[in-house]
N, C-alpha and C positions, 0 to 999 in steps of 0.2 A: 655671194653668200650660198650656203648650203640649203638644199631643199628641206623643209621640215615637214614631219607628219604629224597626225594628231593621235592623241592617247586619252582614253576614257578611264578615269579612276573613280571608285566608288568609296566614298569618306563621309564620315559623319559631318553634317553641316557646321556644327559648333567648332569641331577640330579644324575643319578648313578655314573658317572665319579666324580663328585664333592664329593659324599658320600665316594666312594673308596678311593680317594686321602686323604679325612679326617681320615678315619679309618686306612688307612695304617700308617698315621703319628702317629696314637695312637698305632701302632704295631698289628692291627688285620685286617682281610679281611671282606667282605661283609657278609659272612656266620656267622662268629663269632659275628659281631655287631647285625646282625638279631635276633640271638639266645639270646643275651643279652637284646634285646628289649622285646622278648616274656618272658623271665624270670622276667624282671621288671613289665610287665603287669600282669603276674600272681600274682606277690607279691603284688601289689597295688590293685588288683581286677579291673583293668581298665587301661585307658592309664597312662603311668608313667610320665606323664607332664600335665600341665594345658591346656585345649583347651577352647578357649573362643573367642567371637568377640572383636575386637579392638574397644575401646570406648575413645572417646576424655577424655582429663584430665581436671581438674578444670579451669586451665588457658585458655584452648581452649574453654571451655563452656562460661566462662566470655567475651572472645573476641566475641564469636559468639552472646551473648546478647547485647554487646555493638553495634556490626554491625547491629543489628534489628532496633536500635533507630537512626541510623546514616542515614540521608536522602542522603548523598552523595554517600553512598556505594550501592545504588541500581541502577541497570542498567535499560534499556539496555545503554551500552557505545558505542560511535562511533568509538572507537579504543581500541586497547590493552593499547596503551600509556595513553588515558583517563582513563582506569580502573586501571592501575598501580599508576596514579597520585592520584586517589581517595584512593587507598590502603596505599599509602604512606603519605597521609595528616594527 
C-alpha cells in the first residue's frame, strides 16, 4: 500500500457535515471522496465537472425583453402590493 500524507482543508462545519453524510450514504468517508475528486481531476486534466456562471434560459430572456416594453412594469412602486399587481397583470 502506498504511503499517505496528511492534508488540512478549511471548510465550513455545516458543509463538511452535509458532505460527510452524503459520502457515508455512498459507503465512503471524506478522505476517500477527496481522493476520488483528485483522481478525477487528474483524469480530466482539470475540474471533473463544468464550472460556469448561471445564465438565464431563453424563456427568462424573453420575459425580460417583454418587461422592457411594458410601461406598467417600471417602478418606483408605492408598495409591494402595487409591484405584485403589476407583475400579475
